[in-house]
Every structure is written in C-alpha cells, then in structure tokens.
N, C-alpha and C positions, 0 to 999 in steps of 0.2 A: 412407746408410747406415742401417740401423733399427740400434739400440744393441743388442748383445748383453747378456746380464746378465753382469758382471764376476767374479763369483765362478765362476759356471758357463764362463766363458770361459777363466779362469785352471787352472780344475782340469782341462780339456778338454785343453788344450794342456801341462800338467804332463803329464797321465796318458799323452799320445800319447808324449811325449819319453823318460819315465822306460821306458814299455813297450818304444821303439824301442831303446833304448840297451843294455836287457837283451837282446832280440832279435840286436841287432846283436854284443853279446859272445858270447851264445849260438852265432851262425852261425861266426863266427870260430873257436870250439872245435871244433865240428861239422866245418869245412872243412879244419881241420888234420887229422883222421884220413885224409885222401887220402893221406899218407904212409904208412899202415899198410896193407901188402899184403891182408889179408883184410877191411879194412872200407871201402877206396875205392870200392868200386861201390855202398854205399848212404850216400853223403853227399849227393847230392841227396835222397834218400827221407828223411834226417833233417833236412835244413834245410827241406823243404815240409812234412812233420810239424809242426815246429816254428811256421811261418806259420801253418798252419790250427788247430792247438790252441790256439794265443795267440788268434787272432783269435776264435774260437768261445768262448774262455774270457772275454774281455772283451767280447763282445756279447750273449751269452746265448742259449739255445737256443729261446728261445720264439717264435711267430712273429711278432708284432710288432716284435719287437726285429731279427729277422732280415730282414724286409720294409724297417726303416727303414735297416739296412745295407747292403741291396742284395743280401744273400747268402743269400737262400731258394731260389735258383737252381730257380723253380718247383716249390717243395715237396720238392726234393731233400734240402737240408738242415734241414728243417723237419719237426716230428714231426705227423702226420694227427693232425686234432682227434677223431677218431672211433677211433683207433688201440687203444684201451683196451677197446672195445666189441666189438670186430671179431677173429677168430681171426686169429693170426699164419700158421698153416699150417704143415707139415713143413718145418722148416728155414728157417721165416720166408718159404716162397716165396709165400703169398698176400700178405705184406706188401710184398714185392719187388716184385709184379705190380702193387698199387695205387699204389706209388710209380712207378714207371715209367709208369702211366697219367697220373697226375696232372703229372709233371715233362715229359713228352714233348713237349706242344704248345709250352712256353715253350723247350725246347730246341732244336725245329725253327725256331721263330722268329727267336732269338736266333742261331744259326747262320746263317740267311740272310743275317741283318744283317751279320754277321762277314764272310761270303764278299763280299758286296754292296761292304763297304768295303776289302777286299784287292783285288777287281778295279779299284779305282781309285786305291790306295797303292801297290801294287807295281810297275806298270810304271814310273813316275817313279825308286821305290827302285832298281829293275836298273839303271838309266842311270847314277843317282848313286852308286851302289856302285862300277860300272865305272870313272867318271871318279875316285871318291876313291882306288881302289886301283892307277889306271892299268892297267887290264885291257886285254888286246888281245884283239878278235875275240869269239867268244860263247863261254859256259861250256860245258865237258863236263858236260853232266848224267850223274849217277851217282847212285844211291841206294845208300845204305848196305845191307848183306845183311840187318840188322834193321830196316829202316826201318818197317815196322808199329810193331814196339814202341818204336822211338824217337818216333815222332808219338804214340803213347797216353801215353808216359812225360812229352812235352812237354806234353800236357793236363793230365794228371791230378797228376802229380808236382811239375811246375814252374808252368805258367800258374794253375792253380787255384787252389793254397795262398795264390801272389804277390798274385793278385787279390782273394782274400778279404782278404788283411791288409792289402795298402796301398791298394786302391781302395775295398775295403767298409769296413774299420774304420780305417785312418789318413786318409783321406779325408773321412769322415762325421765323424769327431771333430773334423778340423780345421774343417771347415764349423761345427760347434757353436762354437768359438772365435772366427772371423772372423766369422761373422754372415752376412746376405743380403748379396748384391753390389749396388750400386750402377748397374753397367752393364747396361744392358737385356739385352744378349745372353747375359750369364752368368746374371742372373736369371731368364731364361727357361730355360737349361738347369738351374739350380737348384744351382749351385755357385761357390763365391768363388772368383776368379783365384788369390788368394794360397794357398789350400788345395790347387788343381791344381798349383800350382809346386813348394809346398813337400813334398808327397807323393811328385813326380817326383825331387825333390832327395834325400829320405830312401831312394827306389829306388835310385837309380844310386849312393848311399854305400852301401849293404849290398852291392852286387854288388862294388865295391872292396874294401871289407872282406873278402869271400870270395876274390877273386883279386887280388893288389895290382898291377893292371895298369891306367893312367891310361884306356886305350882303353873299359875297362868303363863309365866314367862317360859315355860316348855312351848308353846306356839311358836316360839323364833324358828325351830327346826321344820316345821309344816310350812311357816312363812319363806322359808330357803327353798323348798320344794316347788310352790306354787311359783314363787319368782322364776326358778328355772323353766319350768313348764310355760310361762306366759313369754320368755324370751326364745324358747325354742318353737312356739306354735305362732309367734308373730302379735297375737292379742291374749285377751283373760279369757275367752271363752271355754277351755278347756279347764282352765286353773278354778273357774267358778263351778264347774260341775264336780270337779275332784275335791274340793273344798267342802262342797256340800254332802258329797259322798263320804268324805272324812269325818266327818260332825256326826252325820248317824250313825256310823259304825261305831265310831268312840262312845255314843250316847248306848248302844245298844251293848257295847262290852261293858260300860259301867253298871248299867241294867241285869246284867246276866252274871257279873263277879262281885259287885262291889254293894247291890243293894238288896 
C-alpha cells in the first residue's frame, strides 16, 4: 500500500469523525421532534436537509470538488460554467432547462445501472426476507394510497441526502485517510476496504441513533453495497436510485408479509 501523507491522513479522519459526531447529535435532536404532533411529518425532511447541507458545506460547490466526491450528479449539484454569461429566464426557467439537459444523460445511465443491479439483488433478498421472518406463502402486494409521493420522498428526501453524505463525503474522506488499497480488486474499484466498512458502520450507527432499535443496525449491509456501487460508478447517482428502490421494495415486503 502506498503511504499516505500522515498529517493529511490524520486531519481527514479527525474531520470525518468530528463532522459525524455533530451530525449524529443533530440527528438525535431532530428525530425527537417526532413526538411533537405538528412537527413529526417533517422529521425525515429535516434529517435529509442536515445530511445534504453538511456534505455540500464540507465538499465545496465548485465542479472539481463535487466530481472528486462523486456528488456532481451529472451537473445537477454543480453550477454551470457559463451560467453567469447566459440569461436565467423568467423564474429561472432557462437555467432549469439547461440543468435538465446536462443532467439527463447521466441520470438515465445511472438509473439503468441501478435497475440492473436491483434485478439481480432483489430476487434472493425476497427469499431471504421470507426465511428470516418465517413468512408463509406469498406476500399480499398492496401499494400505499400515496405510493407516488412515498417513492418520490424515498428518492429525494432519504436516498439522495444519505448517499451524498455517507458515500460521497464520508467515504471519499476516509479514502484520503487510508490511502490506496493493496488488493487488486479494491484498487480497481478505487476504494479502500476499510473506507467501505467504516462508512457502512457509521451509516448503521446513525440509523440506531435516530431509532433505538438494534434491527436498524442491519443497514450496515446495504451500506456496504451502496459504497461498492459508488466506488464502481465513480459517483453516487446509481447508489441513490438503488437505495431508493431498496427502501420501496423493503416497505412492500413488510406490508405484504408482516402487516
């Protein structure tokens, strides 16, 4: 393994741990608001905003930084280089059109990758879920009445902020600490195995902080998967879509078998 800069390594690890503690404490505080009747519906939005804003604050908003952290999202989070020289249009509609045009190809490509991975992963997960919970027969498939808004929220309020923070910011900075991997497989992926494991562990712990249920720690395993996908794709786009699909799929299985 190539030797990383000791000072830079220490500062990267210290930075991640300090930021994580602050985010975990803030997450704990925000999630306690679910006991307040008129605020409980905004808890997930508050936690998502926390993850996203902290990640963008720590990575910067210039295009090279966003690319390095894998969170440019096809230009979605990156300012256009020529935006200052072109009219925004009424209510910013021209800027919105240019944004959609430059991010659409990446969005379609990464969505296709996520759907292909889901087609491989979801069938064995189906049988594993049934075995683990002792479910009998086939699930009673039933969509929630607000399924479209639920799926949309899983994508934009849950998956996007969590992936930008954990697989974008945290995983990248952990790689700054651990340096280049010695394993050919992980060298090809461009990620250190310790970074994968630690970011997944931090991901699981913050879920436990939000809801004190040991079962929440099981998200360690999808956290590993999303970390591998982020490393393989060079960004968090496919991981975001796969994360949202996984949450929706898990919810359907719970509804079908356990409710």
